[in-house]
C-alpha positions as MATLAB code, in Angstrom:
seq = 'MPEWGWILIAILAFIGGLVLGYFTARKYIMNYLKENPPIDEQMITMMMAQMGQKPSKRKVQQIMNSMRTRNS';
ca = [
      -0.112    0.107    0.187;
       1.816    3.468   -0.731;
       2.269    6.035    1.778;
      -0.567    8.172    1.184;
      -2.417    5.059    1.906;
      -1.672    4.970    5.111;
      -1.889    7.912    5.791;
      -5.888    8.396    4.821;
      -6.316    5.844    7.149;
      -5.034    6.988    9.739;
      -6.682   10.673    9.402;
     -10.205    8.583    9.446;
      -9.528    6.531   12.035;
      -8.696    9.512   13.979;
     -11.645   11.413   12.599;
     -13.824    8.012   13.285;
     -12.292    8.190   17.320;
     -13.577   11.915   17.603;
     -16.946   11.131   16.680;
     -17.448    7.650   18.514;
     -15.543    9.663   21.382;
     -18.074   12.670   21.013;
     -21.174   10.648   20.906;
     -20.132    8.333   23.884;
     -19.294   11.475   25.881;
     -22.624   13.037   25.376;
     -24.289    9.987   26.543;
     -22.611    9.383   29.690;
     -23.591   12.822   30.663;
     -26.808   12.876   29.457;
     -27.534    9.351   31.732;
     -25.432   11.479   34.561;
     -27.827   14.195   34.431;
     -30.717   12.340   34.395;
     -29.625   10.215   37.392;
     -28.416   13.504   39.306;
     -30.093   16.315   38.416;
     -28.864   19.931   39.166;
     -30.335   21.532   41.964;
     -32.559   24.710   41.641;
     -34.727   26.407   43.696;
     -37.537   24.156   44.221;
     -35.271   21.614   45.704;
     -33.876   24.047   47.947;
     -37.111   25.031   48.887;
     -38.363   21.682   49.456;
     -34.925   20.448   51.060;
     -35.441   23.519   53.591;
     -39.175   22.804   54.604;
     -38.130   19.271   54.866;
     -35.376   20.224   57.750;
     -38.540   21.979   59.527;
     -37.036   25.761   58.497;
     -38.912   27.892   56.989;
     -38.025   28.361   53.021;
     -37.867   32.641   52.332;
     -37.347   34.068   49.159;
     -34.006   35.711   50.771;
     -32.612   32.555   52.165;
     -33.306   30.450   48.958;
     -31.262   33.183   46.836;
     -28.765   33.178   49.442;
     -28.559   29.659   49.115;
     -28.315   29.590   45.775;
     -25.450   32.450   45.346;
     -23.138   30.346   47.784;
     -23.552   27.771   45.639;
     -22.892   29.466   41.877;
     -19.677   31.061   43.835;
     -18.572   27.554   45.086;
     -19.043   25.518   41.946;
     -17.014   28.652   39.792;
];
C-alpha cells in the first residue's frame, strides 16, 4: 500500500475516534444528568421545608448564590 494510503487510514481512524468519543461522552453526560439533576430553587425550598425551616425567598437566593460562587 502506498504511503498516502496509510496516512489516509490514520486520518480516517482519528476522525472516527473523535466522532465515537463525542457520542460516548454525550451519552454519559445525559445519563449522569438524568440520574443526578442539578439543584434548583424548588429543590432547596423542599429540602428546607423537610428540615423544618421556613423557606424564605431571600434565604433560597442566598443559598443559590453561595452554591454558584462555590462551583465556579
